[in-house]
C-alpha positions in Angstrom: 4.9 -38.0 17.8 6.3 -34.8 15.7 7.5 -35.7 12.4 10.8 -34.9 11.3 10.9 -33.5 7.8 13.3 -35.2 5.1 16.3 -34.0 3.7 14.2 -33.6 0.1 11.6 -31.4 1.9 14.1 -29.5 4.0 15.6 -28.3 0.3 12.2 -27.6 -1.2 11.6 -25.7 1.8 15.2 -23.5 1.4 14.1 -23.0 -2.2 10.9 -21.7 -1.1 12.8 -19.5 1.3 15.1 -18.1 -1.5 12.4 -17.3 -3.9 10.4 -15.7 -1.0 13.1 -13.5 0.0 14.2 -12.4 -3.3 10.7 -11.5 -4.6 10.2 -9.9 -0.6 13.5 -7.7 -1.3 12.6 -6.6 -4.9 8.7 -5.2 -3.6 11.0 -3.7 -0.3 12.6 -1.2 -2.8 9.4 0.0 -4.2 7.7 0.5 -0.8 8.1 3.2 2.1 7.3 4.0 5.3 5.4 7.4 6.3 6.1 9.2 9.0 3.9 12.0 10.6 5.8 14.8 11.7 4.4 16.3 15.0 4.9 19.9 15.6 7.2 21.1 13.1 10.0 18.4 15.4 11.4 15.6 13.9 12.0 14.1 17.5 8.1 13.7 17.6 7.6 12.2 14.5 5.7 8.8 14.7 5.5 5.9 12.3 2.1 6.6 10.3 2.0 4.5 7.4 3.1 2.5 4.3 3.3 3.6 0.5 4.2 2.2 -3.2 6.1 4.1 -5.5 5.3 4.0 -9.4 6.8 5.7 -12.4 4.8 6.1 -15.5 5.7 7.9 -18.5 8.5 9.8 -16.8 6.2 11.2 -13.7 6.5 9.9 -10.2 3.8 9.1 -7.8 3.5 8.1 -4.6 0.5 5.7 -3.8 -1.0 5.2 -0.3 -4.9 4.6 1.4 -6.9 7.4 1.6 -8.0 7.2 5.2 -4.3 8.2 6.1 -4.8 11.4 4.9 -8.4 11.9 6.2 -7.5 13.2 9.6 -4.1 15.2 9.4 -2.5 18.1 7.3 -0.9 16.1 4.4 2.1 18.7 4.5 3.5 16.8 7.8 4.0 13.5 6.1 7.3 12.7 5.4 9.5 9.9 5.2 13.4 9.2 6.3 16.4 9.8 4.0 19.2 8.6 6.1 19.3 11.1 9.1 16.6 13.5 7.7 12.6 13.1 7.6 12.1 14.6 4.1 8.2 16.6 3.3 6.3 13.9 1.1 5.7 17.3 -1.7 4.0 17.3 -4.8 0.5 17.5 -6.0 -2.0 15.0 -3.8 -5.3 13.8 -5.2 -7.3 11.4 -3.3 -10.8 9.8 -2.6 -11.7 10.8 1.0 -13.3 7.8 2.9 -15.3 10.8 4.8 -17.5 10.7 2.0 -19.9 7.5 1.6 -19.4 7.1 -2.0 -16.1 6.3 -1.0 -15.9 3.8 1.4 -15.2 1.2 -0.5 -12.6 3.3 -2.8 -9.6 4.3 0.0 -6.8 5.5 -2.3 -4.6 8.8 -2.3 -1.9 9.7 -5.1 0.8 12.1 -5.2 2.8 13.0 -8.4 5.9 14.1 -6.8 8.5 17.0 -6.7 11.3 17.0 -8.0 13.0 16.8 -4.8 11.0 14.3 -3.0 12.0 11.9 -6.4 15.7 12.6 -5.6 15.5 11.9 -2.3 13.7 8.6 -2.8 15.9 7.5 -5.7 18.6 7.3 -3.0 17.1 4.5 -1.4 14.5 3.1 -3.5 13.2 2.1 -6.9 9.9 3.6 -8.7 7.9 0.3 -10.5 7.6 0.7 -13.6 3.8 0.9 -14.9 4.1 -2.2 -16.9 4.2 -4.1 -13.8 0.7 -2.9 -12.5 -1.8 -5.3 -13.4 -5.7 -3.7 -13.9 -8.9 -5.7 -14.0 -7.3 -8.7 -11.9 -9.1 -11.2 -11.1 -8.6 -12.6 -7.7 -7.5 -16.3 -7.3 -7.6 -18.7 -4.1 -3.9 -19.4 -3.9 -1.3 -18.6 -2.3 0.3 -16.4 -4.9 -0.2 -12.9 -2.9 2.4 -10.9 -1.2 2.0 -8.3 1.3 4.9 -6.2 2.5 4.4 -3.0 4.7 5.5 -1.5 8.0 3.1 -2.2 10.9 4.1 0.4 13.6 4.9 -2.3 16.6 7.7 -3.3 14.5 9.5 0.3 14.6 11.0 1.1 17.9 13.8 4.1 18.7 16.9 2.1 20.0 17.9 4.9 22.7 21.2 3.8 23.2 22.2 4.6 19.5 19.4 7.2 18.9 18.6 4.8 16.0 15.2 3.9 14.1 15.3 0.5 12.6 12.8 0.6 10.1 11.5 -3.1 9.4 9.1 -4.1 7.0 6.5 -7.4 7.3 6.7 -9.5 4.0 4.0 -12.1 4.0 2.8 -14.7 1.1 -1.0 -15.5 1.4 -3.8 -16.6 -0.1 -6.8 -14.8 -2.1 -10.4 -14.7 -0.7 -13.3 -15.1 -2.6 -16.4 -15.2 -0.3 -19.2 -12.8 -1.2 -20.8 -13.3 2.7 -17.4 -11.6 4.0 -17.4 -9.0 1.4 -20.8 -8.2 2.3 -20.5 -8.3 5.8 -17.3 -6.1 5.4 -19.1 -3.4 3.0 -17.0 -4.3 0.4 -17.5 -4.8 -3.3 -16.0 -7.6 -5.5 -15.4 -5.4 -8.7 -13.5 -2.5 -6.5 -11.9 -4.3 -3.3 -9.6 -7.6 -3.0 -9.6 -9.6 0.2 -6.3 -11.7 0.9 -5.8 -14.0 4.2 -4.5 -12.4 7.1 -4.3 -15.0 10.0 -2.2 -13.5 13.1 -1.8 -16.5 14.9 -1.5 -19.0 12.2 1.1 -17.7 9.9 4.3 -19.9 9.1 7.4 -17.6 9.3 10.7 -18.7 6.9 12.6 -17.3 9.8 11.1 -19.2 12.6 12.6 -22.8 13.2 10.9 -25.6 11.2 7.2 -25.9 12.3 7.3 -23.1 14.3 4.1 -20.7 14.4 4.8 -16.6 14.6 2.4 -14.6 15.8 1.8 -11.7 13.1 1.7 -8.1 14.4 -1.2 -6.0 14.7 -1.0 -4.8 10.9 -1.7 -1.2 11.9 0.7 1.3 9.7 0.5 -1.5 6.9 -2.1 0.6 5.2 -1.1 2.2 1.7 1.5 -0.9 0.7 0.7 -3.1 -2.3 -1.0 -6.0 -2.8 1.1 -7.9 -5.3 0.7 -10.6 -7.3 3.0 -13.4 -8.1 2.1 -14.8 -11.7 3.2 -18.5 -13.3 6.2 -16.8 -14.6 6.9 -15.9 -11.2 6.5 -11.9 -12.6 5.2 -9.5 -9.5 2.2 -7.6 -10.7 0.8 -4.8 -8.2 -2.9 -5.3 -8.2 -4.0 -3.3 -5.3 -3.5 -1.1 -2.2 -4.0 -2.4 1.8 -6.4 -0.6 3.1 -7.8 -2.3 6.1 -8.2 -5.6 8.0 -11.0 -7.5 9.9 -9.7 -9.4 13.2 -12.9 -11.6 13.0 -12.5 -12.5 9.2 -8.8 -12.8 9.0 -8.8 -10.9 6.1 -6.6 -7.5 4.7 -8.5 -5.7 2.2 -7.5 -4.0 -0.5 -8.5 -1.3 -3.0 -8.1 -2.1 -6.9 -5.1 -0.7 -8.0 -7.8 0.3 -11.0 -8.7 3.3 -8.8 -5.4 4.4 -8.8 -4.6 4.2 -12.4 -8.2 5.7 -13.2 -7.6 8.9 -11.0 -4.3 9.3 -12.6 -5.6 9.5 -15.7 -8.4 12.1 -14.8 -5.9 13.9 -12.8 -2.2 13.7 -14.0 -1.9 11.6 -17.6 -4.9 10.6 -19.8 -2.6 8.7 -22.0 -2.6 5.9 -19.4 -4.9 2.4 -20.0 -8.1 2.8 -18.9 -10.0 0.1 -16.7 -12.4 -2.4 -18.1 -14.0 -2.3 -14.5 -14.0 1.3 -12.9 -14.0 4.4 -13.6 -13.9 7.6 -11.6 -15.2 11.2 -12.4 -14.9 14.5 -10.4 -18.5 15.4 -8.5 -17.0 18.8 -8.5 -14.2 21.0 -9.7 -10.9 20.2 -7.6 -10.2 22.8 -5.6 -6.6 23.8 -4.4 -7.0 24.2 -0.5 -3.2 24.6 0.3 -2.5 27.5 -1.2 0.3 28.7 1.2 2.2 25.7 -0.3 4.1 25.9 -2.7 5.2 22.2 -3.4 2.3 20.6 -1.6 -0.8 21.4 -3.2 -3.7 19.1 -2.2 -6.6 18.7 -4.7 -9.5 17.7 -2.4 -12.3 20.2 -1.6 -12.4 22.5 1.1 -14.6 20.3 3.8 -12.3 17.4 2.9 -15.4 15.8 1.2 -14.3 13.7 -1.8 -14.2 15.7 -5.2 -13.9 12.4 -7.2 -15.7 9.4 -7.1 -15.8 5.5 -8.6 -18.3 4.1 -11.0 -18.1 0.2 -12.1 -18.1 -0.1 -15.8 -21.2 -2.5 -15.9 -23.5 0.0 -14.0 
């Protein structure tokens, strides 16, 4: 016999939903969907990934997963500004996942141009750096939030010729499991894992007790992993980089990788991580010399110029 929730349980569920929606809305203001422009034709553009917006010491950054960039011309990445696609322009540095050392360290950072920043500020806000949490220790509690843009949720409506951009917000639980780390060739000092059960998720928008299947997370790479502390303060602790169906986990690179790359490449005054350091293997080389606004700084063969090293090594 199906149990009917009591009135107090209904009120509690509604209160949780209200808090969830408020937090998800805030994260949404810092999260943008990335599009790949095909053959310089906006009509052929396709949703490609997610990204986080960060501000530190007056500079504006866009953070995403490095594997999003590994096989494309980064000058073709864009975001929507009303009816127009705007190029993600600025200086880009990333730890290429094509380099064996960086298989676990999957982050890319743009220091955005003024034009890109201005366009983004029409619709989004940049997360202040004091909301970044370095050296985060994962907890097996439902204190984590993901919000990204699965490709399957973005579909053109031909009748109106519009493309509604729909995000997926999800509360989830941290995972501490050495066997899962090893199976996925991960490192607990570099990577974080959270649960992603596609067929066991409770949707806040669904009817009471209804289970909603989550979409394939393809397209969420580059979105943030957020931690909600005891004071209900939202902290950015990682960049989402992958999904393992067998283990029902989403995988993130620690935000420390991002902060260390920014320290190395753009702003040495940022506080250092106590967990990870990044250094250049080779001198960074500009490989897009014909582009004035979008300078990319990995090596010419797209191998990584940077690698990470744990502090205790």
